[in-house]
Structure formats: structure tokens, C-alpha cells
FILUM-572999 format. One record per atom (N, C-alpha, C, O): residue in one letter; y, x, z. Coordinates in steps of 0.05 Angstrom, whole numbers, plus 5000, padded with zeros to 4 digits. Each point is the difference from the previous one (the first is absolute). Example, Ala and Ser with C-alpha at 12.3 -4.5 7.8 and 13.67 -1.06 7.14 Angstrom:
% residues 2
A488652645156 A502449825000 A502450185000 A500050215013 S502149724973 S502450165001 S502249855014 S502250105004 
This chain:
% residues 151
M799981942624 M498049864991 M497549945026 M499850175018 A498849634983 A498850025019 A497750265002 A500450214988 H498349755021 H496950205012 H498149925024 H500349825016 L497850354980 L498349925021 L500250225028 L499750244999 G501049555029 G501150205012 G497750035017 G498750215000 L500349525020 L497550105026 L497749864988 L499949854981 T498050255034 T498249884995 T499049945032 T499950175017 A499349584987 A498449955027 A497550005004 A498549864987 L500450335037 L497850095002 L499249925027 L501250055020 L495849804975 L500149825036 L498750245007 L499750184984 V499549855044 V500250205024 V499749805023 V501149785004 H496650395011 H499249815019 H501550275025 H498449985019 D503250184987 D501450085018 D502250134990 D499050204990 Y503149815007 Y502750224993 Y499350255006 Y499750134979 D500049975038 D499750185016 D498150274974 D501050174987 E495849745016 E498450094988 E501149994963 E499850184983 A500949645014 A500950054972 A502650284996 A500050204985 I501049745026 I501950144997 I498850325009 I500050194984 A499449835031 A498150334994 A497849954991 A498550185009 F500449714979 F498050024973 F502650144979 F500150234992 Y502149505001 Y502050154976 Y500450195007 Y499550184984 R501449895036 R502150175001 R497450305011 R500550244996 D497749685015 D499150355004 D497350094966 D499850234990 A499149585003 A497749994988 A501349964975 A499150144981 L502649715013 L501249934964 L502050175001 L500750034977 G501350165045 G502350104993 G502049824997 G502050145002 F499149584994 F501549864999 F502950085024 F500050145021 A502249694965 A502649995029 A499449805014 A499149824986 L501150145037 L501549775012 L502849934998 L501850095014 V498449694963 V503449974994 V500849835019 V502250075007 E497049765004 E500849785016 E498149875016 E498049924988 D502350045041 D499249935026 D501849765020 D500850065023 T499649724967 T501449885015 T498649765008 T498649844988 A502350205038 A498849735018 A500649744992 A502450004994 L496649765003 L501049824995 L499049735014 L497950085011 A502449634994 A499149775020 A496549984996 A498750034979 D500549925046 D497549975010 D499350194993 D498749964979 G501250365029 G498650144997 G499250154972 G498350184997 K503549704984 K498850144975 K501750194991 K502350005010 R497150174971 R502250254989 R500049984968 R498349914983 W504450245014 W499950024972 W500150274992 W502150135000 V495449984992 V499150275000 V498950084967 V498249954983 V503650165021 V500550204958 V498450285003 V500650175017 V497949854970 V498650214983 V500450064971 V500349854981 A499650445018 A500450114971 A499950295004 A500850145018 P497749924951 P498850264998 P503250094997 P501949864996 P497950425008 P503150195000 P500949994978 P498550044981 G504249915014 G500550004968 G499849774988 G500350024976 A499049655038 A500349754986 A502549945006 A500950005023 R500949924954 R502149855004 R500049754992 R502149904994 E496550025004 E500149565003 E497349925014 E500149795013 A497550334986 A497749894992 A499250165035 A500550225010 G497849474999 G499250075028 G498449795011 G499949774992 L498350405038 L497849655014 L501849935013 L501150155016 L499749574979 L500049865043 L498250074998 L498650034979 L500850025050 L497150065020 L500549555023 L501349905019 A497050044964 A500649745024 A498050005006 A498250104988 R501649745044 R497549975016 R499449694999 R501449825011 A495750154970 A498949734993 A500549825029 A499750095023 V500949744973 V500949745019 V497749774997 V501149814990 G497650175012 G497349775005 G497250094986 G499350194986 A499549585025 A496150134988 A501050104969 A500250234990 G500649484997 G500250114969 G500250274989 G498650134986 Q505049945032 Q500850234995 Q498450264999 Q499350174984 R500349765046 R497550195018 R498150154977 R500250244994 A497949584994 A498349884988 A499950254972 A498250154991 R505149794999 R500850164973 R500350245004 R500350114978 V500050135050 V501250255001 V497350194991 V498050035014 G502350054968 G498250214989 G498649874975 G497950044986 D503349855015 D498749764974 D501349774977 D498949814989 Q504650355007 Q501349834986 Q500149964976 Q501049804990 T497650444994 T499849914974 T496549964997 T498750174988 G500249645021 G496050054991 G499350174996 G498549974980 G501650295028 G498650184996 G501150204970 G498650174989 R504249755003 R499850214980 R503250105007 R501849865010 V498450364983 V502250245005 V501949855001 V500949874981 G499850145039 G503749814999 G501850194997 G501549924983 W499250295024 W501250245007 W500050264988 W498050145003 F504749974977 F499850214989 F502150225007 F502450014995 L495750215019 L502150255004 L499550294994 L498650175010 N504049824960 N500450134986 N500750265013 N501850055017 T496150154970 T501450225016 T500950274971 T500049964976 E500650285038 E501350274975 E497350144992 E499350114979 D498949835052 D498450325003 D497549755013 D499549955024 F499449964958 F497749935015 F498050195019 F499349955023 A500150244964 A498550335025 A501449955021 A498849875017 R503050194986 R502150075026 R499049645023 R498949975022 D502349854955 D499449715024 D498249944999 D499949825016 H496950204968 H498149965003 H498850155028 H498549875015 T502150364990 T499050255017 T501349765022 T498849805007 R503150264999 R503149905022 R497749815014 R498550025019 M502149784960 M498949775016 M497849925007 M500049845018 R497050274970 R497550115013 R499750105020 R498349925015 A503650314992 A500950075024 A499949825020 A498650005020 A503449844971 A502049955022 A497049635008 A500749785010 G497050284983 G498549744996 G499449784993 G498349845007 V504750174965 V499449784983 V496949964985 V499250214990 V499649645009 V497549994989 V499849854970 V500449764994 F499150454991 F501249924969 F495349974994 F497950115008 E503549594968 E496449894990 E498350304984 E497750075002 E504450044984 E499050184975 E499750194999 E500850045023 P498550234967 P502150134986 P501749994982 P500149824983 P501850405020 P502049924979 P498949954967 P497850064991 R503849854998 R499450024963 R501149984985 R501749825003 H498350314975 H502249994980 H499449834985 H497750004990 E504849755002 E498449834979 E503650074980 E501950145007 P497749704970 P502850044978 P503149925012 P502250044989 Y497349855037 Y502849985008 Y501250205016 Y502350094998 G496049985021 G500350275016 G497550015019 G497749924994 T503050215035 T497650145015 T499949725021 T502149875001 V495650065014 V499949735016 V498250065021 V498450184997 A501649705021 A498249945021 A500249785014 A502349945009 V495449894996 V501749785021 V498650045028 V497750075005 F505149805016 F499450165026 F500249595011 F500049794988 R500350335043 R500249715010 R501450095018 R499550235008 D503349605009 D501249975014 D498149955029 D497649985001 L504150025021 L498450025027 L499549635004 L498249945016 Y502849904975 Y498049764993 Y499149934985 Y500149755002 G498350334974 G498250134983 G501649854973 G498449874987 N502950135008 N502149974971 N499850144983 N500150245005 R499449674972 R500350284979 R501650104988 R501949874991 W497950395005 W502750204985 W498550074987 W497550025001 D505250074972 D499450274988 D501850135003 D502449944996 L496250335016 L500850284982 L500250064973 L498150024985 I504950025006 I500749964968 I501350304996 I501650025018 Q498450144971 Q501350254982 Q499449724973 Q498049864997 L504050144991 L501249964969 L500150144978 L501650185007 D497849884971 D500550104988 D501149954975 D499649774992 G501650384993 G503549904972 G501649815010 G501749985017 P496949834960 P503549855006 P499449755029 P502049935013 R495850004992 R500049845019 R501150195029 R500749855019 E499550394985 E501050175012 E502949875011 E500649985024 R501249924952 R503749965003 R498849695003 R501449945019 E497449884976 E499049735002 E499449845027 E498449825002 Q503250305016 Q498949905024 Q498749635002 Q498049935012 G503249964976 G499749674993 G497349904985 G499149784997 D499650564991 D497349914971 D498249765025 D500150015025 A498849844961 A496949835024 A498750094984 A498049915012 G501050214968 G498349964977 G497950335016 G498350114986 G502450015045 G499050175001 G497249945013 G498249904987 T501650185037 T497050075017 T498349675008 T497649995005 G503649844995 G498949695006 G498549964991 G498849815010 E499550334961 E497449924984 E497850245009 E497649984994 A503650325024 A498050154997 A498450035028 A498550175009 E502449585000 E499350065029 E496949855005 E499149834984 G499350285044 G497049854989 G499249804994 G501849884988 A496049995014 A499649794985 A500449715029 A499149784997 E501950295019 E499449855022 E503549834989 E500849775003 G500150394988 G504249994997 G500649964978 G502449944995 A495350094980 A501349954975 A499649714995 A498749835012 G502850174964 G499949654987 G502649825005 G500149774992 
């Protein structure tokens, strides 16, 4: 069966992106392979991730550089699921992650929006009930974000 694997995330610099995802979010550096023309194949993923990960892609050209930090037009584009919201929220804040809001409780779970080092919006989320087991659920937090991203 096919499954989602990597999601490309435009970055300005490989090493600063690796440092943020590893040190601030606690991701593992899965692969860092040199390619031609100074490019690299850089994959990071949360601990325990079996299939999904982020391919950190250095932006090339003015068009791509303009999209770094705004790949989703201001909407939350990534959802970092946790089994212990309080633990991870506290750890991430201590590591310098900027949250846009205090944690809030929604019918689907506990959530707070944060930004990565380039400004991309993410949800830190602990799902409640059946959705906790449904990794593919698309009805999650996309509608609960701030006014600038809703719609």
C-alpha cells in the first residue's frame, strides 16, 4: 500500500534548519547526504517516526527563497502529534520555540500553534479519543487556527 513519506520544506540553510529541528523540536537527523552542486539530501523526523519525515530543501532562486517560511500561505501546514502535550510544550518553549498562543482545549484534543525558525506555522497537538489512533485524519486543527489562516 502506498503511504506518505517525505514532505519537502524549503529552508535558507541546511545546517541552521538541522539545528532547529534537532535541538528545538527534538527531531532525529535521519540522513544527510551530499549531492552535486552543493545540494544535500537532508531528512529529519520526530523520534519514533516510521514513514513520515521532512526533506529539508535549500531554496534555489528568488521564487523559492520568497516562499521560505510561507509555504502554506499563512495556514498551519504541519501537525506535530504528541502523547504528552505539557511535557513537549514545556521542553519546546525552553528550547526557544515561539508559540503564538497559550495551549487550548478543542473537541479533538489539546493544541497550540507555533512557528519554526523561518515562520512556518505548526500545531503541537495531543489528540483525544479515536483520532489519537487515526494518523491520517484531515479534520484536525486546520480550522481552529487564527483568523489569518482560517478558511
